N, C-alpha and C positions, 0 to 999 in steps of 0.2 A: 621822852615818851614813856608812858606807863606800859608795863608788860603784864601778862597774865599767863598762868600755867593751869591747864585743865585737860579735860577729856574731849577730844574732837571726834566727829563722826567719820567712820570709814564706810562709805556707802557701798553696798553689795546687793546684787540681785539674787544671790544664793539663799534659798530658804533653809539650808542646812547649817549655815555658819552660826556658831555660838554667838550669843549677844555680846559676850566679853571681847570677841574678836571684831566687833563692829565699832569699837572705840579705841583710840590711841592717845597717849599722853603727849601734849604739845605745849610749846611756849610761843606766844605770839604778841605782837605789839598792838595795844588797844588804840582805836581811833580817838581823835579829839571829840569831846562831848558836843553833840548838837544841842540846839535850843530845846529845852524840855527834858533833858536827860541828866542822870546822875551816875556816878561811879561808886560801886559798893565793894567794900572788903568783905568777901563772903566768909561765913563761919561754917554753915552746914547746908547741904543740898540733898534732898531725899531722892530715891528712885520710886517713880509711880508707874502703874501700868501704861499710862500714856507715853512715858519716856521709852518703854520697851517697844511699843508699836512704832514710835518715831525712829528708833534705831533700825527697824525693819524697812523704813521708807514708806510706811503705809498710814501715817497719821494725817490729820487734816491741814497740816502746814507743810510747806516745802522742806524736804530733807536735803541740806546742802553739805556736800562732801567737804570735810575740813573745818566745819563750824563747830564750836563748842555746843554741847547738848545739855539738857536739863531745864525743866520748866519752872521750878520754884526753889526757894531756899530762904536763908536768913543771913543777915550781916549788918554792917555799920556803914552808913553813907560817909564817904571820905572826900567827895568832890561833887559839885553841882553846877549846872547851867540851866536853872529852871525857875528863875524869878524868886518871888517871896516864898513859895512852897519849897523850893530847893534850899533856900537859906534855913528854913525851918527844919528841914530834914538833916542838915549837916550834923554829923556826930551821933545821930540817933540810931538805935537798934530798930531794924525793920524786917518785916516779912516781904519777900521780893518775888515778883513774877517776871518771867522773861518777856522781853519786847519782841513781838513778831517781826521776823526779818532780820533780827540781830543774833549775835552769839547767845547761847544758852548760859546756864548758871553753874555747871559742873566745873568751876574754875575758881582760883583764889581771888581774882578780881573780876567784876562784871559790870557792864554798862546796860542800863535799862531806862525806861521812861519814869519820870518822877511820880506820875500818878499810878504806877504799878508797884510803888513802895508803900507799905502800910506800917506806920509806927507801932511798935510792940509795947504793950503794957509791961510794967516792971515785974509783975508776978508771972509772966510767961517766959519760959526758958528759950534760949536760942534753938535748942533741939526741937521743942514743940513748935516754936515759931516758924521753923523751916517748913513745916507741914501744914501751916495754917490756911493756905489759900485754896489749893486744888481740891482736896477731899472734903474738908469741913464746909467750905462755901457751897460745893456741889450738893452735899447732904442737905443743907439748910434750904437752898433754892428749890430742890426737887420736892422736898416734903411740903414746903409752902405752896408749890404748884399743885400738889395733890389736894391740899386743902382748898385752894382756889377752884379746883375742878369739882368740889363738893363731895369728895370721897371721905368716908368715915374711917377708912383704913388703907394701908398700902401693902402690896406684895412686892418683895424684893428678892432677886436671886444674887448669887455671890455674896450672901448676907454676912459672911465672916470677914469681908474686906473692910478697909477703913471707912469707905463711903457707906457701906452697909451698916456697920456698927454705929456710925454717927447718925444715920437716918433713923435707926431704931431708937436711939436715945432721944433724938429731937422729936420724933413722932410721939413718943410717950409724953414728953413735956407739953406738947400741944393737944394731948388728949386723943390722938389717933392710934388705932390698933396697927400692929405690924405683923405680917405673915412672912416669916423668913424661910428661904429655901437654901438648903445646903446639899452637897453631894455625898456627905458622910455624917455620922453621928458624933464625930470627935468634938465639935464645938457647940453641940446642941444646948447643953446646960449653960454654957457661957452666954449664949444669946438670950436665953430665958432670963439670966441674971441681969442682962442689960435692959430688959423690959419688953422683949418680944412677946407678942400675944400667943403666937403659934410658931413652932419651928418644924419644918418638914424636910424629909430626905427625898430628893428627886429620884433616887434609885429604888425606892420602895415600890413594890408591885402595884399597890393601890394609891400611888402618889396623886394621880389626877382626881380620884374620888375625894381624898382628904383635902386637896386644895379647893375643890368646888365647894365642899361643905364649909371650910374655913372662910372662904370669900362671902358666902351667904350669911354666915353667923356674924361676921365683922363688917359687913357692907363695904368690902374692899373693891374699888373700881379703878385703881391705878396700879400699874406695874412699873417698878423701877428696874430697868433691864440693863445689866452690865454684860450679858453673855451674847445676846443677839443670835443670828443664824436661825437654826430650827428651834431654839429654846423660846423665841418670841411667840410664834404661833402655837406651840405646844402648851405654853403656860396660859396664853390668852383663851384657848379653847375651854379651859376650866373656869374662866372668869365670866362675870355676868354681862348682860347687855349694857352698852354704854361705857365699857372699859376703855381707858387710855393707857397705852404703853409709852413710857418715856425711856427711850433708848439712849444711854449715855456712855456705853462702852461695848467692846467686842472681845470677850475673853476666849472665844472659840479658837481652836488651833488651826483651822483652815486658813489658807492664804488666798482664797477666792476673793477677787476684788469686789464682787457684789456683796456677798456675806449676809444680807438681810432677807428674811422670808416672812410672809404673812398668809393667812387663809382668806381668800377673796370673799367667800360666802359669809364669814364672820364680819368682815369689814362692811359688807352690804346689809346683811340682815340683822346682825347684832349691834350695828352702829358702833363698832369698835374703831378706835383711832390709834395712830402711831405718830409720835413726835420725837424729835431729837433734842438732846440737851448737851451743849458744849459751853463750859464756863467762859471761855474767851468771847463767844458771841454774846453771852449775857452781859459781860463787862462792857463790850462795845455799845450795846443798846442802852446801857444805864448811865445816869449822870454821875459825875464825881461825888456829889453829895450822897447819892444812893449807895455807891460802893463804900464810902466812908462809914455810912450807917451799918452796912452789912459787916464790915470789918469789926466795928464796935460790938455788934451782936455776937459774932463768932468768938471774939476774944473773951467776951463776958462768959460765954458758954464754956470755953476752956478753963477760965479762972474758977468757975463753979463746979468743974468736974463733969459737966454734961458731955463734953468732948475731951478725949485724950487719945493721942495717937500711940499705938503700940510700936515700940522701936526694937528691932532685932539687934542692931548694933551700929557702932560708928567705925568707919574704916577710912584710913588714909589712902594716899595715892597708890601705895604698893599693894594693898589688899583689896582695893575697891573693885577691880574687874571680876575677881572670883566671887565677890559678894553680890554683884549684879546677876551672875548666873544663878546663885542661890536664890535670890529674890524671885527670879523668873519662874521658878518651879515651887516656891514655898512662900507665896505672898501672904498667907494667913499667919506666918511667923511674926510679922511686923515689918516696919519700914527699915530699909538699909539706908544709912546716912553717909554721904561723903563728908568727911571731916576736913575742913580747910584752914584750921587754925592750929 
């Protein structure tokens, strides 16, 4: 029986426990492949904000004590029980997404569904490939949703995040303006260099006036919201009638299980709307052919330099736990990668 060594969840109700103390290195026996599954020799697996929320037991999938964690990565398919597509994948370099209900990908070997493996182009590195699914696909899907809603521009908070940077690049490519919101001026010029139309500091005294003027100038009626809580209604108050907020994350520090707020009068009288975006749901609703086309599009954007994930560093098993803590408070430094080769 094949074995795997990786980081498993130590589930805790304590809000004060460090994230690095919520995982422990374990070795376990992998189950026999079910029909439709493959086994992957993992090379790299990044830490995403969704992983951190999952470690807290507050993500949209069940947190199982003792299960390997990690939602995406890259590797090589070494075993398959998935028909013709499985045979096609054998030996191929792939970007991998974790199969819901199964162990995650922070391990040297992982099992997942064959249709959650996307073959990588030769010109995309395993490091970049490990970050290809969660953030770039989210950026592309949300910007395309904004265009579908008829907006000429987007407003996005947490704009220095990997999703934010990708959305700015892709919006510019599609001819949409982007109004980027930061909490400091440190990365202001960097976002302008990426193609942002306007970059605002939410701590400025006249932030809401600046945002309102920018939305009017750029006809921005879609908010890409990674922060949630009070940030959602506060931002939408400065946006025009008919605005839609697409909430895809929750970076607020509060552990309140509710966590979302909105202004009732704006929902009623300004015809503002709130919708959620979770990539897993998008994948579930889409045909395999649509996912394949999305993968091709995202990889082409990587190859052309439209997308490029900033990587803070690669860390083996011994250094990874401390790197997780670093990422939890320094996300804009770039991705932390678990190196598994």
